[in-house]
MARGU-559797 format. One line per field, with one value per atom (N, C-alpha, C): x negated, y, z. Coordinates in steps of 0.1 Angstrom, whole numbers, plus 2048, in hexadecimal, padded with zeros to 3 digits. Layout:
% residues N
u = (X; ...)
v = (Y; ...)
w = (Z; ...)
END
This chain:
% residues 326
u = (D1A; D10; D09; D05; CFE; CF5; CE7; CDF; CD9; CDB; CD3; CD8; CE3; CE7; CE8; CDF; CDC; CE5; CED; CF3; CEF; CF3; CEF; CFB; CFC; D08; D13; D0F; D19; D1F; D1C; D1E; D17; D0D; D05; CFB; CF7; CEE; CDF; CDB; CCA; CC2; CC8; CBF; CC8; CC4; CCD; CBE; CC0; CB5; CB9; CC5; CCC; CDA; CE0; CED; CF0; CF8; CFC; D0A; D0D; D1A; D1E; D29; D2E; D3E; D43; D4F; D57; D65; D6B; D74; D70; D77; D85; D8B; D98; D99; D8D; D8B; D89; D89; D86; D76; D6E; D60; D5A; D54; D4F; D40; D3F; D33; D28; D1B; D13; D04; D02; CF8; CF1; CE4; CDD; CD4; CD6; CCD; CC5; CB8; CAF; CA6; CA0; C97; C89; C7F; C70; C68; C67; C60; C6B; C66; C6F; C77; C76; C7D; C88; C8C; C98; C96; C9C; C9D; CAA; CB0; CBD; CBD; CC2; CC1; CD0; CD3; CDF; CE1; CEB; CF2; CFA; D04; D10; D12; D16; D16; D21; D2B; D34; D2E; D29; D22; D29; D37; D40; D3A; D35; D31; D21; D1A; D0E; D13; D1E; D22; D27; D2E; D33; D27; D1B; D11; D0B; D0A; D03; D0C; D19; D22; D27; D27; D2E; D24; D1B; D14; D1B; D13; D19; D1C; D26; D28; D1D; D1D; D0F; D0D; D14; D0F; D15; D18; D1D; D16; D08; D02; CFD; D01; CFD; D07; D13; D1E; D1C; D12; D11; D03; CFA; CEC; CE5; CDC; CD6; CC7; CC7; CBD; CB3; CB8; CB2; CA7; C9B; C8C; C86; C8A; C88; C89; C81; C7F; C8A; C93; C99; C97; C94; C8F; C9E; CA1; CAE; CAC; CB3; CB0; CBE; CC5; CD1; CD5; CD9; CDA; CE5; CF0; CFB; D02; D04; D0A; D15; D22; D2E; D30; D31; D36; D47; D4C; D5B; D5E; D6B; D71; D6A; D68; D5F; D50; D4B; D3E; D36; D28; D20; D10; D09; CFB; CF6; CE8; CE0; CD3; CCE; CC2; CBF; CC7; CC3; CB9; CAF; CA3; CA1; CA0; C9F; C98; C92; C8A; C91; C95; C9B; C93; C90; C89; C90; C94; C9D; C92; C96; C91; C9C; C9E; CAB; CB7; CB9; CC6; CC6; CBE; CC0; CB8; CBE; CB6; CAA; C9E; C94; C8D; C8D; C89; C90; C95; C99; C97; C94; C91; C97; CA2; CAB; CA8; CA7; CA8; CB4; CB8; CC2; CC4; CCD; CD1; CDE; CE7; CF3; CF3; D00; CFE; CF9; CF9; CF5; CE6; CDF; CD3; CCE; CDA; CD9; CD4; CCB; CC5; CCD; CCB; CCF; CC3; CC0; CB6; CBC; CBA; CBC; CAF; CAC; CA2; CA7; CA0; CA2; C96; C8E; C83; C84; C7F; C7D; C71; C70; C63; C5E; C54; C4E; C58; C5F; C6A; C76; C77; C84; C8E; C8B; C94; C99; CA3; CA3; CA8; CA0; CA1; CA6; CB3; CB8; CBB; CB6; CB5; CBF; CC6; CCF; CCE; CCB; CCD; CD3; CDC; CE5; CE8; CE4; CE4; CF2; CF9; D08; D0E; D15; D1C; D29; D32; D3F; D42; D3D; D3E; D3D; D35; D34; D3C; D40; D4B; D57; D5A; D67; D6B; D62; D61; D6C; D6E; D75; D82; D8A; D99; DA2; D9C; DA3; D9E; D95; D8F; D94; D9B; DA0; D9B; D97; D95; D86; D7D; D6E; D6A; D62; D59; D4C; D43; D36; D2D; D23; D1B; D11; D07; CFC; CFC; CF8; CF7; CED; CE9; CDD; CE1; CDD; CE0; CD3; CD3; CC8; CCE; CCA; CD0; CC4; CC3; CBA; CC6; CC2; CCA; CC1; CC5; CBF; CC9; CC8; CD3; CDF; CEA; CF7; CFA; CEF; CF4; CE9; CF1; CE9; CEC; CE3; CE4; CE2; CEC; CEA; CEC; CE9; CEB; CEF; CF9; CFD; CFF; CF7; CFB; CFE; D09; D0E; D0B; D08; D03; D0F; D11; D1A; D25; D2F; D3A; D47; D51; D5F; D67; D73; D7C; D8A; D90; D9E; DAA; DA8; DB0; DAC; DB0; DAD; DB9; DC2; DCE; DCD; DC3; DC1; DBF; DB5; DAF; DBD; DC4; DD0; DDA; DDB; DE4; DDF; DD4; DCF; DCE; DCC; DCE; DDC; DE4; DF2; DF6; DF3; DF9; DF1; DE6; DDF; DE3; DED; DF3; DE7; DE0; DD5; DDA; DE7; DEB; DE5; DE0; DD7; DCC; DC2; DBB; DBF; DCA; DD0; DD5; DDA; DDE; DD2; DC8; DBC; DB8; DB9; DB3; DBD; DC8; DD2; DD2; DCC; DCC; DBF; DB9; DAE; DA0; DA2; D97; D8F; D8A; D7F; D72; D67; D5B; D54; D49; D41; D31; D2B; D1B; D13; D18; D11; D1B; D1A; D21; D16; D18; D0B; D16; D13; D19; D0E; D0E; D06; D0E; D09; D15; D0C; D12; D0C; D18; D13; D1C; D17; D21; D20; D2B; D2B; D37; D41; D4C; D57; D59; D50; D50; D47; D4B; D45; D46; D3B; D39; D37; D3D; D39; D37; D27; D22; D25; D24; D26; D29; D34; D35; D37; D2D; D2E; D2D; D36; D39; D3C; D35; D35; D35; D40; D42; D4A; D49; D4F; D5C; D66; D74; D73; D6D; D6F; D62; D60; D57; D5B; D57; D5E; D53; D55; D4B; D58; D52; D5B; D52; D57; D52; D5D; D57; D63; D60; D68; D65; D6E; D6E; D76; D74; D7F; D7E; D83; D7B; D7F; D8F; D97; DA4; DAC; DA7; DB1; DB2; DAB; DAB; DA3; DA7; D9E; DA1; D96; D95; D8C; D92; D88; D8E; D83; D88; D7D; D80; D77; D7D; D76; D78; D77; D82; D82; D81; D78; D79; D77; D81; D81; D74; D70; D64; D65; D6F; D71; D6B; D6D; D6A; D5B; D55; D48; D3F; D46; D40; D40; D4B; D4B; D42; D3F; D35; D2A; D24; D17; D13; D1E; D1A; D19; D20; D21; D14; D0C; D02; CF5; CF3; CF4; CFD; D08; D12; D1D; D16; D1E; D2A; D2A; D37; D44; D40; D4A; D4D; D43; D45; D4E; D4C; D52; D62; D65; D71; D78; D70; D77; D75; D77; D78; D82; D8F; D98; DA0; DA2; DA9; DB5; DB1; DBE; DBC; DB1; DAE; DAC; DB2; DAF; DAF; DAF; DAD; DA1; D97; D8C; D8E; D94; D98; DA0; DA0; DA5; D9F; DA5; D9E; DA9; DA4; DAD; DA8; DB3; DB0; DB9; DB2; DBB; DB7; DC2; DC2; DCD; DCA; DD4; DCF; DD8; DD4; DD1; DC7; DC3; DD1; DDC; DE7; DF1; DEE; DF8; DF1; DE9; DE2; DEC; DE9; DEF; DE5; DEA; DE1; DE7; DDE; DE3; DD8; DDF; DD7; DD9; DCD; DD0; DC5; DC9; DC2; DB8; DAE; DA2; D9C; D99; D90; D85; D7D; D71; D6A; D60; D56; D4D; D4D; D44; D34; D2C; D1C; D17; D1D; D1A; D1C; D28; D2D; D25; D21; D18; D0B; D05; CF7; CF8; D02; D02; D03; D0A; D0F; CFF; CFB; CEE; CE5; CE3; CD9; CDA; CE7; CEB; CE7; CE9; CE8; CDA; CD3; CC4; CBE; CC2; CBE; CBF; CCA; CCF; CC8)
v = (196; 192; 188; 17C; 171; 16E; 16D; 166; 15A; 14F; 142; 13D; 13B; 134; 123; 11D; 10F; 108; 0FD; 0F5; 0E9; 0E1; 0D0; 0CC; 0BD; 0B7; 0B9; 0BD; 0C2; 0CF; 0D7; 0E4; 0EE; 0E9; 0F4; 0F9; 105; 10F; 109; 107; 103; 10F; 117; 122; 12E; 13C; 147; 152; 155; 15E; 16B; 171; 17D; 17D; 184; 188; 198; 19A; 1AA; 1AC; 1B2; 1B2; 1C1; 1C1; 1D1; 1CE; 1CD; 1C6; 1CE; 1D4; 1D8; 1CF; 1CB; 1C3; 1C6; 1BE; 1C0; 1CD; 1D0; 1DB; 1E7; 1E7; 1F3; 1F6; 1EF; 1F2; 1EC; 1F4; 1F2; 1ED; 1DC; 1D8; 1DA; 1DE; 1E0; 1DA; 1D0; 1C7; 1BF; 1BF; 1B6; 1AB; 19F; 194; 18F; 18F; 18D; 180; 178; 16E; 173; 172; 174; 167; 15E; 152; 14A; 144; 13D; 143; 150; 159; 162; 16B; 172; 180; 18B; 199; 19D; 1A5; 1A9; 1B9; 1C0; 1CD; 1D3; 1DC; 1E4; 1EF; 1F5; 206; 202; 1F9; 1F9; 1EA; 1E4; 1D7; 1D4; 1CD; 1C8; 1BE; 1C1; 1B9; 1B0; 1AF; 1AA; 19A; 193; 18A; 188; 192; 193; 195; 19E; 1A1; 194; 18A; 17C; 176; 175; 16D; 173; 180; 186; 184; 183; 181; 175; 16B; 15C; 153; 155; 14D; 146; 143; 13C; 12D; 128; 11A; 112; 108; 0FF; 0FC; 0F6; 0F0; 0FA; 106; 10F; 111; 115; 117; 10B; 0FD; 0F1; 0F0; 0F5; 0F2; 0FB; 105; 10D; 10B; 109; 108; 0FA; 0F7; 0EC; 0EC; 0E6; 0E9; 0F3; 0FE; 10E; 110; 110; 114; 120; 12C; 138; 142; 14E; 158; 163; 16B; 175; 183; 18B; 199; 1A4; 1AA; 1B3; 1C2; 1C9; 1D8; 1DC; 1E1; 1E9; 1F7; 1FF; 20C; 20E; 207; 20A; 1FD; 1F9; 1ED; 1ED; 1EA; 1EB; 1E1; 1E4; 1DA; 1DB; 1E4; 1E4; 1EF; 1F5; 200; 20E; 20C; 219; 21C; 210; 20E; 209; 210; 20A; 20F; 205; 207; 20B; 214; 219; 212; 213; 20C; 200; 1F7; 1E9; 1E0; 1DD; 1D5; 1C9; 1BE; 1B1; 1A4; 19C; 192; 184; 17D; 16F; 164; 15B; 14C; 141; 13B; 130; 122; 119; 10C; 102; 0F9; 0F1; 0F7; 101; 109; 110; 10E; 113; 121; 12A; 137; 133; 134; 130; 13D; 147; 156; 161; 16A; 174; 182; 18D; 19B; 1A4; 1AB; 1B6; 1C2; 1CD; 1DB; 1E2; 1EB; 1F5; 1FF; 20A; 213; 21B; 21E; 222; 232; 236; 245; 24F; 24B; 258; 252; 24A; 246; 23E; 238; 22E; 222; 217; 20E; 201; 1F6; 1EA; 1E0; 1D6; 1CC; 1BE; 1B6; 1A7; 19F; 193; 18C; 17D; 172; 166; 162; 157; 152; 142; 139; 12C; 128; 121; 121; 110; 10A; 0FF; 0F4; 0F6; 0EC; 0ED; 0F5; 0F4; 0FB; 103; 10D; 119; 11D; 12A; 134; 13F; 14B; 157; 15C; 168; 173; 17E; 18B; 196; 19C; 1A7; 1B2; 1BE; 1CB; 1D3; 1DB; 1E6; 1F2; 1FC; 209; 20F; 208; 20B; 1FF; 1FB; 1F0; 1EC; 1F9; 1F8; 1F1; 1F1; 1E8; 1DA; 1D6; 1C8; 1C2; 1CA; 1C5; 1C4; 1CE; 1CF; 1C2; 1B8; 1AD; 1A3; 1A6; 19E; 1A3; 19D; 1A4; 1A5; 19E; 19F; 1AC; 1B1; 1BF; 1CA; 1D2; 1E0; 1ED; 1F6; 202; 202; 1FB; 1FB; 208; 20F; 21B; 21C; 222; 225; 219; 219; 20C; 209; 201; 1FB; 1EC; 1E3; 1D5; 1CF; 1C3; 1BC; 1AD; 1A6; 198; 18F; 184; 17A; 16C; 164; 155; 14D; 140; 135; 129; 125; 119; 10F; 102; 0F6; 0EC; 0E5; 0DD; 0E3; 0DF; 0E2; 0EA; 0EE; 0F3; 102; 10A; 118; 11D; 126; 12C; 13C; 145; 150; 15B; 16A; 171; 181; 185; 190; 19E; 1A7; 1B4; 1BF; 1C7; 1D3; 1DE; 1EC; 1F5; 201; 207; 215; 217; 210; 210; 213; 215; 217; 20E; 20A; 1FF; 206; 205; 20B; 201; 1F3; 1EB; 1DC; 1D4; 1C5; 1BF; 1B9; 1B4; 1AD; 1A3; 19A; 1A1; 1AB; 1B3; 1BC; 1C3; 1CB; 1C4; 1B6; 1AF; 1AE; 1A8; 1A6; 1B3; 1BE; 1CA; 1CD; 1CA; 1CD; 1C4; 1B5; 1AB; 1AE; 1B4; 1B7; 1C6; 1CA; 1D7; 1E2; 1E2; 1EA; 1F4; 1F8; 1FF; 20B; 212; 21D; 219; 212; 20B; 206; 1FF; 1FA; 206; 210; 21A; 222; 223; 227; 221; 214; 20A; 20B; 20D; 20D; 21D; 227; 234; 23A; 23F; 246; 23D; 22F; 226; 224; 218; 215; 215; 21B; 21C; 211; 20C; 1FF; 205; 206; 207; 1FB; 1EF; 1E3; 1D7; 1CF; 1C2; 1B8; 1AD; 1A1; 195; 18D; 180; 176; 16A; 160; 154; 14D; 143; 137; 12D; 122; 11D; 11B; 114; 106; 0FB; 0F0; 0EB; 0E9; 0E6; 0F0; 0F0; 0F9; 0FE; 0F8; 0FB; 108; 112; 11B; 11E; 11A; 119; 129; 130; 13C; 13C; 13D; 13B; 145; 154; 161; 168; 16F; 180; 188; 193; 19E; 1AA; 1B3; 1C1; 1CA; 1D6; 1DE; 1EC; 1F5; 202; 20B; 218; 220; 21E; 215; 214; 203; 1FC; 1EC; 1E6; 1D9; 1D2; 1BF; 1BB; 1AC; 1A2; 196; 18B; 180; 178; 16C; 161; 156; 14B; 143; 137; 130; 12A; 125; 11E; 123; 122; 124; 118; 112; 10A; 110; 111; 119; 115; 120; 121; 117; 112; 108; 10C; 110; 112; 11E; 124; 12E; 12D; 12C; 12A; 131; 13B; 145; 148; 149; 14D; 157; 160; 16A; 173; 17C; 188; 195; 19D; 1AB; 1B4; 1C0; 1C6; 1D4; 1DD; 1EC; 1F1; 1FC; 205; 20A; 20D; 210; 205; 1FA; 1F0; 1EE; 1F1; 1EF; 1F9; 206; 212; 20F; 20A; 209; 1FE; 1F4; 1E8; 1EC; 1F5; 1FA; 205; 20C; 214; 20D; 201; 1FA; 1F2; 1F0; 1E7; 1ED; 1E6; 1D6; 1CF; 1D7; 1D3; 1C8; 1BB; 1B3; 1AF; 1AC; 1A7; 1B2; 1BE; 1C7; 1CA; 1C7; 1CA; 1BF; 1B2; 1A7; 1A6; 1A8; 1A5; 1B0; 1BD; 1C9; 1C8; 1D5; 1D6; 1CF; 1CE; 1C6; 1BB; 1B0; 1A6; 1A8; 1A6; 1A9; 1B7; 1BD; 1CE; 1CB; 1D2; 1D4; 1C7; 1C9; 1C0; 1C4; 1BC; 1C1; 1C0; 1B7; 1B5; 1A9; 1A4; 198; 18D; 182; 175; 174; 16E; 16C; 161; 15A; 150; 154; 14F; 151; 144; 13F; 134; 131; 129; 126; 125; 124; 125; 134; 138; 147; 14F; 14D; 153; 153; 14B; 14A; 147; 151; 14F; 154; 14C; 14D; 150; 15C; 163; 163; 15F; 15E; 167; 16E; 178; 174; 176; 173; 17D; 188; 191; 188; 18F; 189; 195; 190; 197; 198; 18D; 18B; 189; 191; 190; 185; 17C; 172; 176; 16E; 173; 175; 16C; 16D; 17B; 180; 18E; 199; 197; 1A1; 1A0; 194; 195; 19B; 197; 19D; 1AB; 1AF; 1C0; 1C8; 1C1; 1C9; 1C8; 1BC; 1BD; 1C7; 1C8; 1D3; 1E0; 1E3; 1F0; 1F3; 1EA; 1EA; 1ED; 1E8; 1E6; 1F5; 1FB; 206; 215)
w = (378; 36E; 373; 36D; 373; 368; 36B; 360; 366; 35E; 35F; 36E; 371; 37B; 377; 380; 381; 38D; 388; 393; 391; 39F; 3A0; 39F; 39E; 39A; 3A6; 3B1; 3BC; 3BA; 3B0; 3AC; 3B9; 3BC; 3C5; 3BE; 3C3; 3BC; 3BE; 3B0; 3B1; 3AE; 3A5; 3A3; 39B; 39F; 398; 395; 38A; 385; 388; 386; 389; 38C; 394; 396; 39A; 390; 392; 397; 3A4; 3A9; 3AB; 3A4; 3A4; 3A7; 3B3; 3B7; 3C1; 3BF; 3C9; 3D0; 3DD; 3E6; 3EB; 3F5; 3F8; 400; 409; 412; 409; 3FE; 3F4; 3F6; 3FA; 3F9; 3EC; 3E6; 3D9; 3D8; 3D9; 3DC; 3D0; 3D1; 3C5; 3CA; 3C5; 3CA; 3BE; 3BB; 3B2; 3BB; 3B7; 3BC; 3B0; 3B3; 3AA; 3AD; 3A4; 3A8; 3A7; 3B1; 3AF; 3B1; 3AA; 3AA; 3B0; 3BC; 3C4; 3CF; 3D0; 3DA; 3D1; 3DA; 3D6; 3DB; 3D5; 3D7; 3D7; 3E0; 3E1; 3E2; 3D9; 3DC; 3D7; 3DD; 3DA; 3E3; 3DC; 3E1; 3EC; 3E9; 3F3; 3F6; 402; 405; 40F; 40D; 417; 423; 42D; 434; 43F; 43E; 448; 44A; 441; 443; 44B; 449; 451; 461; 462; 471; 478; 46F; 474; 479; 470; 473; 480; 483; 490; 49B; 49A; 4A5; 4A8; 49F; 4A0; 49C; 493; 48C; 47F; 476; 469; 46B; 463; 465; 463; 46C; 46B; 45A; 454; 449; 43B; 43F; 435; 42A; 42C; 420; 418; 41E; 417; 40D; 40F; 405; 3F9; 3F9; 3EC; 3E6; 3F0; 3EA; 3E9; 3DE; 3E0; 3E5; 3F1; 3F9; 3F7; 3FD; 3FB; 402; 400; 407; 3FF; 403; 3FC; 408; 404; 40D; 404; 40C; 405; 40D; 401; 40A; 404; 410; 40D; 40E; 405; 408; 403; 40C; 40A; 410; 404; 40C; 417; 413; 41B; 41E; 42A; 42D; 437; 432; 439; 444; 44D; 45A; 45C; 457; 457; 44E; 44D; 444; 44A; 456; 459; 45C; 463; 467; 45D; 45F; 454; 459; 452; 455; 449; 44B; 442; 440; 434; 431; 438; 434; 43B; 433; 43D; 435; 43D; 435; 43C; 433; 43C; 435; 43D; 432; 43A; 432; 43A; 434; 437; 42E; 42D; 42C; 431; 432; 430; 426; 425; 428; 421; 423; 430; 439; 449; 44B; 452; 454; 45E; 45C; 468; 46D; 463; 469; 462; 468; 465; 46D; 462; 46A; 463; 469; 464; 46C; 466; 46D; 466; 46C; 463; 470; 46A; 472; 470; 47A; 478; 473; 46F; 46A; 472; 481; 48A; 48F; 486; 489; 494; 499; 4A5; 49B; 4A4; 49B; 49E; 494; 497; 493; 499; 495; 498; 48F; 491; 48C; 496; 492; 496; 48D; 48F; 48C; 499; 499; 49B; 495; 497; 49E; 4AB; 4AF; 4AD; 4B2; 4B1; 4B6; 4BF; 4C4; 4BE; 4B2; 4A9; 4AF; 4B6; 4BE; 4B7; 4B4; 4AE; 4B5; 4B7; 4C0; 4B8; 4BC; 4B7; 4C0; 4BB; 4C4; 4BB; 4C2; 4BA; 4C3; 4BF; 4C4; 4BE; 4C4; 4BD; 4C4; 4C2; 4CC; 4C8; 4BF; 4C0; 4BE; 4CA; 4CC; 4C5; 4C5; 4C1; 4B5; 4A8; 49E; 4A0; 4A7; 4A9; 4B4; 4BF; 4C7; 4C1; 4B9; 4B3; 4AA; 4A8; 4A3; 4A9; 4B9; 4C0; 4C2; 4BC; 4BB; 4C8; 4D0; 4E0; 4E7; 4E1; 4EA; 4E1; 4E5; 4E0; 4E5; 4DC; 4E3; 4E9; 4E3; 4E9; 4E2; 4EC; 4E6; 4EC; 4E4; 4E9; 4EB; 4F3; 4F9; 4EE; 4F4; 4EB; 4F1; 4E8; 4E8; 4E6; 4F1; 4EE; 4F0; 4E7; 4E6; 4E4; 4EB; 4EB; 4EC; 4E2; 4E1; 4DB; 4E3; 4DF; 4DB; 4CF; 4CB; 4C4; 4C8; 4C2; 4C1; 4B4; 4AD; 4B0; 4B6; 4B8; 4C5; 4CC; 4D9; 4DB; 4DF; 4E3; 4EF; 4F5; 503; 4FF; 504; 4FE; 50C; 509; 513; 50A; 50E; 507; 512; 511; 519; 511; 516; 510; 51C; 517; 521; 51F; 529; 528; 51F; 51F; 515; 51C; 515; 519; 515; 51B; 518; 519; 50E; 50E; 512; 50B; 50D; 50C; 517; 515; 51D; 515; 51C; 526; 52A; 533; 53F; 540; 54A; 54D; 546; 549; 552; 54C; 554; 562; 563; 571; 57B; 574; 57C; 583; 579; 57B; 585; 584; 58D; 59C; 59B; 5A7; 5B0; 5A9; 5AF; 5AE; 5A4; 5A1; 595; 596; 58A; 586; 58D; 58D; 581; 583; 57D; 56F; 570; 565; 55A; 55F; 557; 550; 556; 552; 548; 549; 53E; 532; 533; 526; 521; 529; 526; 521; 52B; 527; 527; 52C; 52B; 538; 53B; 547; 541; 546; 545; 54C; 545; 54C; 547; 551; 551; 549; 54E; 54D; 549; 53F; 53C; 537; 540; 53C; 53C; 532; 52C; 52D; 534; 532; 52E; 523; 51E; 515; 513; 50A; 502; 4F5; 4ED; 4E9; 4E7; 4DF; 4DA; 4CD; 4C4; 4C6; 4C9; 4C9; 4DA; 4E1; 4F0; 4F5; 4FA; 4FD; 50F; 516; 523; 528; 52F; 535; 542; 544; 551; 55A; 555; 55B; 554; 556; 551; 55D; 55E; 566; 561; 565; 561; 56B; 56B; 578; 571; 577; 572; 57C; 57B; 586; 58D; 585; 586; 58F; 587; 58B; 588; 591; 58C; 58C; 582; 57F; 57F; 582; 581; 580; 575; 571; 569; 569; 561; 55C; 552; 54D; 541; 535; 52B; 51E; 514; 509; 4FF; 4FB; 4F0; 4E4; 4D8; 4CF; 4C9; 4C8; 4C4; 4CA; 4D6; 4DE; 4ED; 4F1; 502; 507; 50F; 518; 527; 530; 53D; 543; 54D; 551; 55E; 569; 576; 57C; 585; 58B; 594; 596; 5A2; 59E; 5A0; 599; 5A7; 5A9; 5B5; 5B1; 5B5; 5B2; 5B9; 5B0; 5B3; 5C2; 5C8; 5D5; 5E0; 5DD; 5E6; 5E5; 5D8; 5D7; 5DD; 5DE; 5E4; 5F1; 5F8; 606; 609; 602; 605; 606; 5FB; 5FB; 606; 60B; 614; 622; 626; 631; 634; 629; 62D; 636; 63F; 640; 649; 64C; 656; 64F; 64A; 643; 649; 654; 65C; 655; 65A; 65A; 649; 641; 632; 62F; 632; 62C; 632; 63D; 644; 649; 649; 64F; 65D; 665; 674; 678; 675; 67A; 671; 679; 670; 666; 659; 64F; 64A; 64E; 648; 639; 632; 621; 61A; 60F; 603; 5FA; 5F8; 5F2; 5E3; 5DC; 5D1; 5CC; 5C1; 5BD; 5B6; 5B8; 5B1; 5A6; 59A; 591; 586; 581; 576; 56A; 55E; 552; 54B; 547; 53F; 536; 52C; 522; 514; 50A; 4FD; 4F9; 4F1; 4EF; 4EB; 4E6; 4E4; 4EE; 4F9; 506; 510; 515; 523; 52F; 538; 546; 54E; 557; 55F; 56E; 577; 586; 58F; 598; 5A0; 5AF; 5B8; 5C6; 5CC; 5D6; 5DC; 5E4; 5E6; 5EE; 5F8; 602; 60E; 60E; 60A; 60C; 5FE; 5FC; 5F1; 5F1; 5E5; 5E5; 5E5; 5EB; 5ED; 5DF; 5D3; 5C6; 5BF; 5C5; 5C0; 5C4; 5D1; 5DA; 5D3; 5D3; 5CA; 5BE; 5B3; 5A7; 5A7; 5AF; 5B2; 5B6; 5BF; 5C5; 5BB; 5B3; 5A7; 59F; 59B; 58F; 595; 5A1; 5A7; 5A8; 5AE; 5B0; 5A1; 597; 58B; 584; 588; 582; 588)
END
């Protein structure tokens, strides 16, 4: 049901007095939402809502001019109150409350709070400062429904997520942290472990999973290019440090270092005898880990692996920082 819908000559929405939605979508989620105009602002209230679009916004950002295609110079505040918001067919949020301020179709401020069924919290904020920088923060004490959005990761379990981003014009700088999670399958990582003859760890990854205590990713985006300045992950089985870039839907280029936990433990126990740590007591003794490269179109990635006997200073520094912090 729609009341008093006014469109401009370009068929963009200029005003709506009321929309009542009661629709069963393709995922068999029965959306029950009412949108009402309150002077120049809008209230959205509902029992059930499929929040997949909201999840896309949190994880990837909306299309630059997406709202401009359907709205006519939208300058309003939207208040939202939804009892149950689905993130997928299984996961959902309870009591989602949000306030969104639009200026010229653009979100300049947003504050959203909600909770999962196990009372774990989620909060999303967007604030625009005096320099016209858009600052986004997202914290979720349940990371799994958000990480599952990335199709190349399978079997992700547990964990909490912390995301921070600053965006101006078409460029952004971001930091993503995930804590205390388990990964059951990641094809590229499994291939690296297999090529490096670390078959035991590879078997764990495709079986009961590998646990990580910390994952941190620092990256920037401009148009279709994502530059990954650093990804560092540490866990009881392995630690990984890598960097590279991704051209959306065209090319992935990553390089890094992977070191088994036994090497990290040996390294820590040997401090401060750096000579013995890095090259061993005898020439040719042991292999500390592997360096790797992953490159190619997203659906046809090529992986190369080389054994290493020397840990880079950067890897050592990052590992000690994490251990000290923990």
